[in-house]
Residue frames relative to the residue before (quaternion, step in Angstrom):
aa qw qx qy qz dx dy dz
M 1.0000 0.0000 0.0000 0.0000 0.00 0.00 0.00
I 0.2214 -0.7600 0.5995 0.1183 3.58 -0.93 0.95
I 0.0754 -0.7998 0.5955 -0.0075 3.55 -0.76 1.13
D 0.2704 -0.7249 0.6163 0.1472 3.53 -0.87 1.02
A 0.2590 -0.8370 0.4675 0.1177 3.56 -0.24 1.30
D 0.8037 0.1477 -0.0619 0.5731 3.59 1.21 -0.28
G 0.1295 0.7411 -0.6401 0.1560 3.51 -0.05 1.39
H 0.3042 -0.7690 0.5408 0.1537 3.58 -1.26 0.13
T 0.1197 -0.7641 0.6220 0.1221 3.50 -1.40 0.09
H 0.4422 -0.6124 0.5916 0.2820 3.47 -1.29 0.62
I 0.2657 -0.7618 0.5701 0.1550 3.59 -1.09 0.67
P 0.2528 -0.7995 0.5249 0.1459 3.61 -0.38 1.17
N 0.6723 -0.5088 0.3603 0.3991 3.55 -1.26 0.37
T 0.5576 0.6236 -0.3966 0.3779 3.59 1.11 -0.52
V 0.5726 0.5835 -0.3895 0.4242 3.61 1.12 -0.56
F 0.7344 0.4097 -0.2274 0.4910 3.57 0.89 -0.96
D 0.6263 0.5277 -0.3368 0.4646 3.58 1.19 -0.44
D 0.8186 0.3291 -0.1156 0.4563 3.55 0.82 -1.07
Y 0.7696 0.3696 -0.1872 0.4860 3.60 1.09 -0.57
L 0.5952 0.5855 -0.3682 0.4091 3.61 1.16 -0.39
D 0.5903 -0.5540 0.4601 0.3646 3.55 -1.12 0.74
P 0.4992 -0.6938 0.4257 0.2970 3.64 -0.67 1.07
A 0.5623 0.6120 -0.3941 0.3923 3.61 1.11 -0.47
F 0.7387 0.3872 -0.2153 0.5080 3.59 1.19 -0.49
R 0.3189 0.7958 -0.4799 0.1864 3.58 1.25 0.13
A 0.6682 0.5152 -0.3176 0.4326 3.61 0.88 -0.84
K 0.7303 0.3977 -0.2245 0.5080 3.59 1.20 -0.48
R 0.3899 0.7699 -0.4571 0.2150 3.57 1.25 0.01
P 0.5508 -0.5979 0.4625 0.3538 3.62 -1.11 0.64
R 0.1364 -0.7833 0.6023 0.0715 3.55 -1.17 0.68
Y 0.2665 -0.7218 0.6159 0.1691 3.52 -1.04 0.84
V 0.0349 0.7938 -0.6040 0.0618 3.57 -0.81 1.01
E 0.2907 -0.7153 0.5974 0.2165 3.53 -1.28 0.34
L 0.4061 -0.7261 0.5113 0.2154 3.54 -0.84 1.05
D 0.7147 -0.4636 0.3077 0.4237 3.56 -1.29 0.26
D 0.7003 0.4538 -0.2725 0.4789 3.57 1.10 -0.64
G 0.6333 -0.5820 0.3091 0.4058 3.59 1.28 0.24
R 0.5310 0.6299 -0.4203 0.3803 3.59 1.21 -0.15
G 0.3035 -0.7517 0.5605 0.1692 3.55 -1.00 0.87
V 0.0409 0.7855 -0.6146 0.0601 3.56 -0.93 0.93
Y 0.3492 -0.6794 0.5886 0.2647 3.53 -1.35 0.17
I 0.2359 -0.7213 0.6313 0.1601 3.53 -1.21 0.65
I 0.1000 0.7893 -0.5920 0.1286 3.57 -0.54 1.22
E 0.8367 -0.0675 -0.0106 0.5434 3.56 -0.67 1.15
G 0.7153 -0.4618 0.2388 0.4670 3.56 1.06 0.79
R 0.6038 0.5511 -0.3573 0.4517 3.58 1.26 -0.08
V 0.3577 -0.6784 0.5951 0.2401 3.53 -1.24 0.56
I 0.0239 0.7910 -0.6067 0.0759 3.56 -0.69 1.15
I 0.4955 -0.2316 -0.8132 0.1989 1.70 -1.40 2.08
K 0.5748 -0.5844 0.4479 0.3571 3.56 -1.14 0.71
P 0.3071 -0.8196 0.4527 0.1705 3.60 -0.39 1.18
S 0.8030 -0.0085 0.0290 0.5952 3.61 1.15 -0.48
G 0.5760 0.5827 -0.4408 0.3667 3.55 -1.31 0.15
W 0.7225 -0.4017 0.3199 0.4630 3.56 -1.23 -0.48
G 0.8211 0.1260 -0.1426 0.5381 3.53 -0.74 1.12
P 0.2031 0.8249 -0.5108 0.1316 3.61 0.86 0.86
G 0.4594 -0.6269 0.5456 0.3134 3.49 -1.38 0.23
T 0.7893 -0.3058 0.2223 0.4838 3.53 -1.31 -0.22
P 0.5567 -0.6486 0.3987 0.3324 3.64 -0.87 0.88
L 0.7066 0.4286 -0.2645 0.4971 3.57 1.08 -0.66
S 0.4365 -0.7490 0.4050 0.2906 3.51 1.39 0.23
I 0.6281 -0.5780 0.4153 0.3146 3.53 -1.30 -0.30
G 0.8307 0.2751 -0.1909 0.4448 3.53 -0.95 0.88
S 0.7031 0.4713 -0.2887 0.4474 3.61 1.15 -0.36
R 0.7031 0.3968 -0.2547 0.5323 3.58 1.24 -0.25
R 0.1981 -0.8118 0.5444 0.0732 3.55 -0.73 1.06
L 0.4880 -0.6112 0.5352 0.3191 3.54 -1.23 0.60
E 0.4740 -0.7132 0.4355 0.2775 3.54 -0.59 1.15
G 0.8285 0.2367 -0.1969 0.4678 3.52 -0.87 1.03
C 0.5849 0.5899 -0.3993 0.3879 3.61 1.12 -0.36
Q 0.3793 -0.7654 0.4886 0.1776 3.55 -1.04 0.81
S 0.7900 0.2494 -0.1145 0.5483 3.59 1.20 -0.27
F 0.1173 -0.8047 0.5808 0.0382 3.55 0.03 1.31
G 0.7341 0.2344 -0.1546 0.6183 3.52 1.19 -0.65
M 0.6245 -0.5009 0.4001 0.4461 3.56 -0.99 -0.83
E 0.3499 0.7795 -0.4570 0.2473 3.54 1.23 0.48
N 0.7745 0.2422 -0.1146 0.5731 3.59 1.18 -0.54
I 0.1566 -0.8319 0.5271 0.0755 3.57 0.26 1.25
A 0.6488 0.5134 -0.3261 0.4573 3.59 0.91 -0.86
G 0.6530 0.5183 -0.3102 0.4568 3.58 1.01 -0.81
R 0.6401 0.5112 -0.3268 0.4713 3.58 1.00 -0.80
L 0.6623 0.4995 -0.3119 0.4633 3.57 0.90 -0.84
A 0.6261 0.5217 -0.3371 0.4713 3.58 1.05 -0.70
D 0.6341 0.5181 -0.3276 0.4714 3.57 1.06 -0.74
L 0.6403 0.5046 -0.3289 0.4767 3.59 1.00 -0.73
D 0.6258 0.5579 -0.3370 0.4284 3.57 1.04 -0.76
K 0.5812 0.5983 -0.3775 0.4022 3.59 1.09 -0.58
E 0.7620 0.3092 -0.1865 0.5376 3.57 1.18 -0.51
G 0.5182 -0.6594 0.4098 0.3589 3.57 1.25 0.09
I 0.3641 0.7298 -0.4953 0.2992 3.59 1.16 0.56
D 0.3142 -0.7815 0.5154 0.1576 3.56 -0.74 1.07
V 0.8035 0.0535 0.0302 0.5921 3.58 0.94 -0.95
Q 0.0957 -0.7707 0.6270 0.0607 3.54 -1.10 0.75
V 0.2120 -0.7440 0.6226 0.1176 3.56 -1.01 0.93
I 0.2170 -0.8434 0.4902 0.0359 3.53 -0.56 1.28
Y 0.1441 -0.7514 0.6419 0.0507 3.51 -1.14 0.92
P 0.5371 -0.6509 0.4259 0.3263 3.62 -1.11 0.55
N 0.4640 -0.6045 0.5253 0.3786 3.54 -1.31 -0.13
V 0.8299 0.2861 -0.1743 0.4461 3.60 -0.07 -1.24
L 0.6699 0.5339 -0.3237 0.4018 3.60 0.99 -0.64
M 0.3778 0.6492 -0.5288 0.3952 3.56 1.18 0.47
S 0.6447 0.5332 -0.3022 0.4569 3.57 1.26 -0.41
I 0.4335 0.7677 -0.4304 0.1933 3.59 1.22 -0.32
N 0.6831 0.4989 -0.3018 0.4397 3.60 1.02 -0.65
S 0.6244 0.4977 -0.3527 0.4878 3.57 1.29 0.18
F 0.4146 0.6962 -0.4892 0.3225 3.63 1.23 0.05
D 0.4580 -0.6734 0.5052 0.2855 3.58 -1.06 0.72
D 0.7223 0.4069 -0.2176 0.5152 3.56 1.03 -0.85
A 0.3178 -0.7900 0.4948 0.1736 3.57 -0.25 1.29
A 0.6472 0.5218 -0.3252 0.4507 3.58 1.02 -0.76
L 0.6241 0.5157 -0.3326 0.4836 3.58 1.04 -0.75
A 0.6462 0.5265 -0.3252 0.4466 3.58 0.90 -0.88
A 0.6651 0.4982 -0.3066 0.4642 3.58 0.91 -0.87
A 0.6573 0.5068 -0.3097 0.4640 3.59 1.00 -0.80
V 0.6399 0.5147 -0.3201 0.4724 3.59 1.03 -0.78
A 0.6231 0.5331 -0.3395 0.4608 3.58 1.00 -0.79
R 0.6630 0.4970 -0.3103 0.4659 3.59 0.88 -0.89
A 0.6394 0.5275 -0.3319 0.4503 3.60 0.93 -0.83
Y 0.6719 0.4916 -0.2994 0.4661 3.57 0.86 -0.93
N 0.6810 0.5012 -0.3042 0.4387 3.58 0.82 -0.92
R 0.6273 0.5189 -0.3352 0.4742 3.59 1.04 -0.70
W 0.6563 0.5194 -0.2989 0.4585 3.55 0.93 -0.95
M 0.6897 0.4789 -0.2902 0.4591 3.57 0.83 -0.97
S 0.6126 0.5483 -0.3535 0.4462 3.57 1.01 -0.72
E 0.6708 0.4948 -0.2929 0.4685 3.58 0.94 -0.88
R 0.6840 0.4847 -0.3003 0.4550 3.58 0.88 -0.91
C 0.6693 0.4975 -0.3096 0.4568 3.60 0.91 -0.86
A 0.5930 0.5979 -0.3622 0.3996 3.59 1.09 -0.66
E 0.6477 0.5319 -0.3142 0.4459 3.59 1.19 -0.44
S 0.6326 0.5914 -0.3094 0.3929 3.59 1.28 -0.22
K 0.4040 -0.7305 0.4562 0.3082 3.61 1.29 0.05
G 0.7737 -0.4101 0.1818 0.4474 3.54 0.91 0.97
R 0.5871 0.6180 -0.3694 0.3701 3.60 1.20 -0.11
L 0.7348 0.3241 -0.2167 0.5551 3.59 1.16 -0.46
K 0.0493 -0.7781 0.6258 -0.0228 3.53 -0.85 1.10
Y 0.1745 -0.8034 0.5572 0.1168 3.56 -1.19 0.21
A 0.3840 -0.6615 0.5923 0.2531 3.50 -1.36 0.44
A 0.4457 -0.7094 0.4807 0.2589 3.57 -0.78 1.04
V 0.3461 -0.6851 0.6023 0.2191 3.51 -1.28 0.58
V 0.0246 -0.7816 0.6232 0.0086 3.58 -1.04 0.81
A 0.3451 -0.7129 0.5749 0.2053 3.56 -1.28 0.47
L 0.2143 -0.8414 0.4891 0.0831 3.55 -0.20 1.31
Q 0.3573 0.7057 -0.5176 0.3264 3.59 1.22 0.26
D 0.7529 0.1723 -0.0941 0.6282 3.56 1.16 -0.71
P 0.2831 -0.8155 0.4732 0.1759 3.62 0.02 1.23
L 0.6384 0.5210 -0.3421 0.4516 3.61 1.04 -0.65
A 0.6436 0.4967 -0.3165 0.4888 3.57 1.02 -0.78
A 0.6279 0.5232 -0.3304 0.4721 3.58 1.05 -0.74
A 0.6260 0.5293 -0.3289 0.4688 3.59 1.04 -0.75
D 0.6463 0.5099 -0.3138 0.4731 3.57 0.98 -0.84
E 0.6567 0.5167 -0.3139 0.4508 3.57 0.99 -0.82
V 0.6092 0.5342 -0.3471 0.4723 3.58 1.05 -0.72
E 0.6597 0.5072 -0.3091 0.4605 3.56 0.87 -0.93
Y 0.6791 0.4921 -0.2955 0.4575 3.58 0.86 -0.95
A 0.6815 0.4938 -0.2946 0.4527 3.58 0.89 -0.96
A 0.6849 0.4900 -0.2876 0.4561 3.57 1.00 -0.81
T 0.7695 0.3883 -0.1967 0.4673 3.59 0.92 -0.89
K 0.7833 0.3281 -0.1583 0.5038 3.59 1.09 -0.66
L 0.7975 0.3279 -0.1365 0.4877 3.58 1.06 -0.70
G 0.5319 -0.7023 0.3727 0.2913 3.58 1.22 0.19
A 0.3219 0.7551 -0.5161 0.2446 3.61 1.13 0.41
V 0.2578 -0.7736 0.5613 0.1416 3.59 -1.04 0.80
G 0.7875 0.1442 -0.0882 0.5927 3.57 1.29 -0.13
V 0.2373 -0.7264 0.6122 0.2031 3.51 -1.34 -0.05
M 0.3295 -0.7562 0.5378 0.1740 3.56 -0.92 0.93
V 0.0229 0.7648 -0.6438 0.0087 3.56 -1.03 0.86
P 0.4687 -0.6557 0.5009 0.3155 3.59 -1.17 0.51
G 0.6347 -0.5354 0.3887 0.3992 3.57 -1.27 0.17
T 0.7653 0.0422 -0.0259 0.6418 3.53 1.20 -0.60
I 0.2449 -0.7448 0.6025 0.1493 3.55 -1.26 0.48
G 0.7712 -0.1874 0.0795 0.6032 3.55 0.11 1.28
S 0.7870 -0.2357 0.2078 0.5310 3.57 -0.68 -1.11
K 0.5833 0.5800 -0.3719 0.4302 3.60 1.28 0.06
T 0.2905 -0.7054 0.6134 0.2042 3.51 -1.23 0.60
L 0.6931 -0.5359 0.3096 0.3695 3.55 -1.28 0.36
D 0.6452 0.5087 -0.3305 0.4644 3.59 1.26 -0.11
H 0.3600 0.7427 -0.5034 0.2557 3.60 1.20 0.17
P 0.5381 -0.6602 0.4127 0.3230 3.62 -0.83 0.92
D 0.5472 0.6156 -0.4047 0.3973 3.61 1.12 -0.46
L 0.6992 0.4944 -0.2621 0.4450 3.57 1.14 -0.64
Y 0.3948 0.7472 -0.4697 0.2553 3.61 1.20 -0.09
P 0.6617 0.4960 -0.3448 0.4441 3.66 0.83 -0.78
F 0.6206 0.5331 -0.3413 0.4628 3.57 1.08 -0.67
W 0.6837 0.4800 -0.2984 0.4617 3.59 0.78 -0.97
E 0.6184 0.5524 -0.3435 0.4409 3.58 1.01 -0.74
R 0.6846 0.4730 -0.2847 0.4759 3.58 0.97 -0.86
V 0.6096 0.5346 -0.3598 0.4616 3.60 1.00 -0.69
Q 0.6580 0.4948 -0.3087 0.4764 3.55 0.96 -0.86
Q 0.6367 0.5506 -0.3319 0.4258 3.59 0.93 -0.86
F 0.7871 0.3187 -0.1622 0.5026 3.57 0.91 -0.91
D 0.4370 -0.7961 0.3855 0.1628 3.50 1.35 0.51
V 0.4042 0.6772 -0.5141 0.3373 3.57 0.82 1.00
G 0.5336 -0.6295 0.4611 0.3262 3.56 -1.13 0.63
V 0.3269 -0.7300 0.5699 0.1881 3.56 -1.14 0.69
G 0.1302 -0.7854 0.6028 0.0534 3.56 -0.71 1.10
I 0.1469 -0.7816 0.6026 0.0661 3.58 -0.52 1.19
H 0.0036 -0.8391 0.5379 -0.0810 3.53 -0.34 1.29
T 0.1805 -0.7852 0.5863 0.0845 3.56 -0.83 1.02
V 0.0397 -0.7715 0.6349 -0.0095 3.52 -1.32 0.41
T 0.3020 -0.7340 0.5657 0.2239 3.59 -1.24 0.13
G 0.8130 0.3300 -0.2220 0.4253 3.53 -1.23 0.59
M 0.6426 0.5243 -0.3328 0.4488 3.60 1.24 0.19
Y 0.7754 -0.0642 0.0852 0.6224 3.57 1.05 -0.76
P 0.6686 -0.5085 0.3295 0.4310 3.64 -1.14 0.34
T 0.0055 0.7785 -0.6264 0.0389 3.54 -0.86 1.05
V 0.6799 -0.5434 0.3166 0.3772 3.54 -1.20 0.58
G 0.8621 0.1186 -0.1128 0.4796 3.54 -0.64 1.13
A 0.4784 0.7045 -0.4364 0.2905 3.59 1.20 -0.28
D 0.7091 0.4914 -0.2731 0.4257 3.57 0.87 -0.94
L 0.5043 0.6212 -0.4386 0.4091 3.60 1.24 0.13
F 0.7513 0.3808 -0.1762 0.5095 3.56 1.22 -0.48
D 0.2492 -0.7544 0.5877 0.1527 3.53 -1.11 0.73
H 0.6875 0.3863 -0.2909 0.5418 3.57 1.23 0.44
F 0.6166 -0.6020 0.3815 0.3344 3.53 -1.14 0.74
F 0.5708 0.6016 -0.3875 0.4026 3.59 1.02 -0.74
G 0.7239 0.4359 -0.2489 0.4734 3.57 0.75 -1.05
S 0.6462 0.5388 -0.3225 0.4338 3.54 0.92 -0.90
K 0.7096 0.4438 -0.2651 0.4788 3.58 0.83 -0.95
A 0.6590 0.5345 -0.3201 0.4214 3.58 0.90 -0.90
V 0.7711 0.3619 -0.1795 0.4922 3.58 0.94 -0.89
A 0.7356 0.4848 -0.2747 0.3852 3.57 0.61 -1.12
M 0.6624 0.5235 -0.3394 0.4149 3.60 0.88 -0.80
P 0.7282 0.3989 -0.2843 0.4793 3.66 0.68 -0.86
L 0.6544 0.5150 -0.3391 0.4376 3.62 0.97 -0.70
T 0.6410 0.5136 -0.3317 0.4640 3.58 1.00 -0.74
L 0.6468 0.5027 -0.3197 0.4763 3.57 1.02 -0.75
T 0.6382 0.5209 -0.3233 0.4656 3.58 1.05 -0.75
V 0.6171 0.5293 -0.3419 0.4713 3.59 1.02 -0.76
A 0.6304 0.5259 -0.3314 0.4650 3.58 1.00 -0.79
L 0.6570 0.5200 -0.3085 0.4503 3.57 0.89 -0.96
V 0.6840 0.4852 -0.2917 0.4601 3.58 0.83 -0.99
S 0.6588 0.5114 -0.3236 0.4470 3.59 0.94 -0.80
L 0.6551 0.5111 -0.3188 0.4560 3.61 0.97 -0.77
I 0.7033 0.4438 -0.2591 0.4912 3.57 1.06 -0.74
A 0.7561 0.3898 -0.2245 0.4754 3.59 0.55 -1.15
G 0.6898 0.4767 -0.2748 0.4706 3.57 1.10 -0.67
G 0.5592 -0.6913 0.3300 0.3171 3.54 1.31 0.11
I 0.4130 0.7325 -0.4761 0.2575 3.62 1.18 -0.06
A 0.6588 0.5258 -0.3231 0.4303 3.60 0.89 -0.86
D 0.7107 0.4271 -0.2562 0.4969 3.59 1.11 -0.61
L 0.6310 0.5337 -0.3365 0.4514 3.59 1.06 -0.68
F 0.7769 0.1898 -0.0795 0.5950 3.57 1.12 -0.75
P 0.0991 -0.8914 0.4396 0.0497 3.56 0.55 1.21
K 0.6491 0.5070 -0.3375 0.4558 3.60 1.21 -0.11
L 0.4741 0.6721 -0.4480 0.3503 3.58 1.25 -0.09
R 0.1437 -0.7532 0.6374 0.0754 3.53 -1.21 0.74
F 0.1493 -0.8243 0.5456 0.0230 3.56 -0.84 1.02
G 0.1330 -0.7444 0.6478 0.0928 3.53 -1.13 0.81
L 0.1751 -0.7708 0.6065 0.0864 3.59 -0.85 0.99
L 0.1314 -0.8917 0.4320 -0.0331 3.49 -0.19 1.41
E 0.8929 0.1956 -0.1280 0.3847 3.46 -1.49 0.52
T 0.6394 0.4774 -0.3758 0.4713 3.59 0.99 0.75
G 0.5672 -0.6027 0.3875 0.4062 3.59 1.21 0.25
C 0.4553 -0.6991 0.4923 0.2483 3.55 -1.34 0.03
G 0.4816 0.7240 -0.4134 0.2701 3.60 1.20 -0.28
W 0.6279 0.5583 -0.3219 0.4365 3.57 1.20 -0.51
L 0.5493 0.7005 -0.3718 0.2634 3.56 1.14 -0.62
P 0.6700 0.5013 -0.3519 0.4195 3.68 0.70 -0.83
Y 0.6346 0.5311 -0.3426 0.4448 3.61 0.94 -0.80
W 0.7235 0.4547 -0.2641 0.4473 3.55 0.74 -1.03
L 0.6420 0.5092 -0.3470 0.4562 3.61 0.97 -0.65
E 0.6294 0.5153 -0.3427 0.4700 3.58 1.01 -0.70
R 0.6568 0.5078 -0.3065 0.4656 3.56 0.97 -0.85
L 0.6931 0.4692 -0.2803 0.4700 3.59 0.87 -0.91
D 0.6160 0.5321 -0.3505 0.4633 3.60 1.05 -0.65
D 0.6276 0.5288 -0.3342 0.4634 3.58 1.03 -0.75
L 0.6682 0.4806 -0.2999 0.4823 3.57 0.95 -0.84
H 0.6068 0.5487 -0.3462 0.4591 3.58 1.05 -0.72
E 0.6463 0.5142 -0.3205 0.4639 3.58 0.92 -0.88
R 0.6447 0.5064 -0.3196 0.4751 3.58 0.98 -0.81
G 0.6607 0.5316 -0.3054 0.4332 3.56 0.97 -0.84
E 0.5517 0.6193 -0.3939 0.3962 3.59 1.18 -0.44
Y 0.7839 0.2503 -0.1471 0.5488 3.59 1.08 -0.67
E 0.7436 0.2673 -0.1828 0.5850 3.58 1.31 -0.08
P 0.0600 -0.8673 0.4927 0.0367 3.62 0.59 1.10
A 0.5183 0.6563 -0.4159 0.3573 3.59 1.21 -0.30
I 0.5374 0.6288 -0.4230 0.3701 3.62 1.17 -0.29
Y 0.6609 0.4899 -0.3100 0.4766 3.58 1.24 -0.28
D 0.5265 0.6642 -0.4069 0.3408 3.59 1.23 -0.29
G 0.0738 0.7932 -0.6010 0.0644 3.58 -1.07 0.76
L 0.7265 -0.4331 0.3161 0.4297 3.54 -1.28 -0.31
L 0.6735 0.5016 -0.3002 0.4524 3.57 1.05 -0.72
R 0.4259 -0.6972 0.5201 0.2490 3.56 -1.12 0.71
R 0.0092 0.8215 -0.5668 0.0617 3.52 0.25 1.30
K 0.4553 -0.6438 0.5370 0.2997 3.53 -1.22 0.55
V 0.2339 -0.7522 0.6005 0.1377 3.56 -1.20 0.57
A 0.3521 -0.7794 0.4873 0.1763 3.55 -0.74 1.09
G 0.6435 -0.4489 0.3571 0.5069 3.58 1.17 -0.42
K 0.8198 -0.1265 0.1184 0.5457 3.56 -0.90 -0.87
R 0.3543 -0.7578 0.5187 0.1767 3.54 -0.87 1.00
T 0.4589 -0.6776 0.5094 0.2662 3.55 -1.06 0.83
K 0.5046 -0.6243 0.5030 0.3204 3.55 -1.01 0.80
P 0.5456 -0.6651 0.3813 0.3385 3.63 -0.68 1.00
S 0.6806 0.4901 -0.3191 0.4413 3.60 0.80 -0.87
D 0.5995 0.5724 -0.3656 0.4234 3.61 1.13 -0.54
L 0.5830 0.5726 -0.3728 0.4395 3.59 1.16 -0.52
F 0.6990 0.4438 -0.2564 0.4987 3.55 1.17 -0.61
T 0.6758 0.4834 -0.3151 0.4586 3.59 0.86 -0.84
S 0.6597 0.4847 -0.3029 0.4880 3.58 1.20 -0.50
G 0.5083 -0.6898 0.3911 0.3359 3.58 1.27 -0.20
R 0.4506 0.6807 -0.4716 0.3335 3.61 1.17 0.25
M 0.7511 0.2203 -0.1455 0.6050 3.56 1.16 -0.57
I 0.0367 -0.8054 0.5883 -0.0624 3.54 -0.82 1.10
V 0.1907 -0.7674 0.6001 0.1210 3.58 -0.98 0.82
S 0.4063 -0.6799 0.5444 0.2763 3.56 -1.12 0.62
C 0.2935 -0.7418 0.5767 0.1760 3.56 -1.09 0.72
E 0.4688 -0.6414 0.5272 0.3016 3.52 -1.28 0.44
P 0.5247 -0.6172 0.4660 0.3557 3.63 -0.95 0.72
G 0.8167 0.2004 -0.1649 0.5154 3.57 -0.78 0.99
E 0.3559 0.7421 -0.4996 0.2703 3.60 1.23 0.23
K 0.4085 -0.7719 0.4348 0.2195 3.57 -0.45 1.24
T 0.6992 0.4798 -0.2815 0.4490 3.58 1.08 -0.65
L 0.3746 0.7683 -0.4699 0.2207 3.61 1.22 -0.08
P 0.6797 0.4669 -0.3354 0.4556 3.67 0.72 -0.82
Y 0.6323 0.5222 -0.3405 0.4600 3.59 1.01 -0.73
V 0.6488 0.5170 -0.3283 0.4516 3.59 0.90 -0.89
V 0.6324 0.5244 -0.3315 0.4638 3.58 0.97 -0.81
S 0.6735 0.4880 -0.3038 0.4647 3.58 0.93 -0.83
A 0.6969 0.4859 -0.2722 0.4519 3.59 1.09 -0.67
V 0.8345 0.1875 -0.0605 0.5146 3.61 0.87 -0.91
G 0.5963 -0.5845 0.3656 0.4113 3.58 1.23 -0.06
D 0.5023 -0.6846 0.4610 0.2579 3.55 -1.31 0.23
Q 0.5212 0.6461 -0.4114 0.3764 3.60 1.24 0.25
C 0.7535 0.4244 -0.1817 0.4681 3.57 1.24 -0.36
I 0.6357 0.4683 -0.3388 0.5116 3.60 1.17 0.51
M 0.0002 -0.8102 0.5859 -0.0168 3.57 -0.96 0.81
Y 0.5420 -0.6387 0.4655 0.2857 3.50 -1.23 0.66
A 0.0590 0.7680 -0.6368 0.0336 3.56 -1.15 0.73
S 0.3624 -0.7774 0.4826 0.1771 3.58 -0.89 0.94
D 0.2466 -0.7686 0.5249 0.2700 3.58 1.11 -0.83
Y 0.3269 0.7351 -0.5129 0.2996 3.61 1.25 0.31
P 0.6849 -0.2377 -0.6860 -0.0622 1.66 -1.91 1.65
H 0.2063 0.7864 -0.5580 0.1662 3.61 1.01 0.64
P 0.5808 -0.6513 0.3627 0.3270 3.58 -0.93 0.85
D 0.6847 0.4436 -0.3093 0.4886 3.62 1.16 -0.31
S 0.3874 0.6925 -0.4999 0.3471 3.59 1.24 0.31
K 0.4163 -0.7016 0.5222 0.2485 3.57 -1.18 0.61
W 0.3229 0.7476 -0.5184 0.2608 3.61 1.24 0.21
P 0.6286 -0.1807 -0.7550 -0.0473 1.64 -2.02 1.53
N 0.5674 0.5618 -0.4107 0.4401 3.58 0.92 0.89
T 0.3401 0.7557 -0.4908 0.2690 3.56 0.75 1.08
V 0.6724 0.4818 -0.2956 0.4778 3.60 1.11 -0.59
A 0.6471 0.5827 -0.3295 0.3650 3.58 0.84 -0.98
P 0.6506 0.5172 -0.3600 0.4238 3.68 0.83 -0.74
I 0.6448 0.4947 -0.3278 0.4818 3.60 1.08 -0.63
E 0.6438 0.5215 -0.3232 0.4573 3.57 0.99 -0.79
K 0.7182 0.4398 -0.2423 0.4817 3.60 1.12 -0.67
A 0.4919 0.6820 -0.4287 0.3303 3.61 1.22 -0.26
E 0.5164 -0.6500 0.4714 0.2977 3.56 -1.19 0.63
M 0.3893 0.6649 -0.5246 0.3621 3.51 0.23 1.40
S 0.6238 -0.5349 0.4040 0.4020 3.54 -1.26 0.25
A 0.6350 -0.5342 0.3968 0.3923 3.55 -1.24 0.43
I 0.6555 0.5048 -0.3279 0.4560 3.60 0.97 -0.75
A 0.6142 0.5354 -0.3524 0.4604 3.61 1.05 -0.68
K 0.6573 0.5031 -0.3105 0.4674 3.58 0.94 -0.86
K 0.6403 0.5298 -0.3240 0.4521 3.57 0.99 -0.83
R 0.6702 0.4892 -0.3002 0.4705 3.56 0.97 -0.82
I 0.6781 0.4932 -0.2978 0.4564 3.58 0.89 -0.89
L 0.7218 0.4571 -0.2511 0.4550 3.58 0.92 -0.87
G 0.8589 0.0551 -0.0220 0.5087 3.61 1.08 -0.30
E 0.7139 0.5089 -0.2992 0.3765 3.56 0.64 -1.08
N 0.6698 0.5060 -0.3178 0.4409 3.59 0.94 -0.78
A 0.6497 0.4908 -0.3090 0.4914 3.56 1.02 -0.77
A 0.6102 0.5477 -0.3507 0.4523 3.58 1.06 -0.72
R 0.6515 0.5014 -0.3173 0.4728 3.59 1.03 -0.72
L 0.6387 0.5312 -0.3274 0.4503 3.57 0.96 -0.85
Y 0.8045 0.3052 -0.1278 0.4933 3.56 0.77 -1.05
K 0.3762 -0.7408 0.4677 0.3014 3.59 1.33 -0.06
L 0.3278 0.7401 -0.5041 0.3012 3.55 0.72 1.15
G 0.8303 0.3098 -0.1875 0.4237 3.51 -1.22 0.50
G 0.8103 -0.2900 0.1387 0.4900 3.56 0.98 0.73
């Protein structure tokens, strides 16, 4: 079975018109197209994706550029999306949103929670038409961790979500902040995979504001924000406090992984005899003996998505194993390599079992798919 661990969808205005709690209608997000043809969302007076300035998003913005040949930029054409997946032999696709990667930067926590519920209801209905082939990761608003915990429970038990999306950072907070413990506890209780997804031009990310061009913002902010997430989950103790959690680190490739695991393993070894290196200002809980960072990956609890055609993939497999890498197409984003995202992995110089795990088994473990 081939599983696309990170597909996407555009979110049309109908989601906010028809699914949002009417109490928030006056504040609902709006998708608009500018005079130059770029598509953006207006949320709480902000333009998302940020079209210019410090820390910008893609120059062609969001929603106005289509992947050539794809039949389903949003979820309006389920049969067309499935036909597109069939072109590559993809059995299941797990879908993440576009603009709602910004949800944890909303000022109004109640609006954010209502928008998350609207999106999750919409996605549940759309995926239900796919006969099990389209799945989705729930959106939550972590401004209120208890409300986010409730949303995870509702999405997992009532709406069929197989994962939950979180950003690499939440404003000035990292993912190990004690305020988030109730959220992590509920995610573990309801056993859904955690997809950590980074982006540029939607909310503050690590290093993005150093650049006034997209090249720099994307090159630096996406991998650094994901790395900050990884370090916070390990050093901040989340992976040990909640030992059943499973994490996917998405859309930054896998070539960075061997370097960072070696570095984190070295720090872990130092921490065995110098535990003060973990001490900080926040009152974090300690689970006891800490797991070696690389063991979280070799055991398959943490998995990174690879880019189609990533040249370092065979090396990464040889360095860290084949239990911690999974395939993702990024369909239907315009920089996706669809319909040529599966073949480069099938042709890579790796064992057949490694390819089988990367193309499906590892994602199935993250999202609990296929039995």
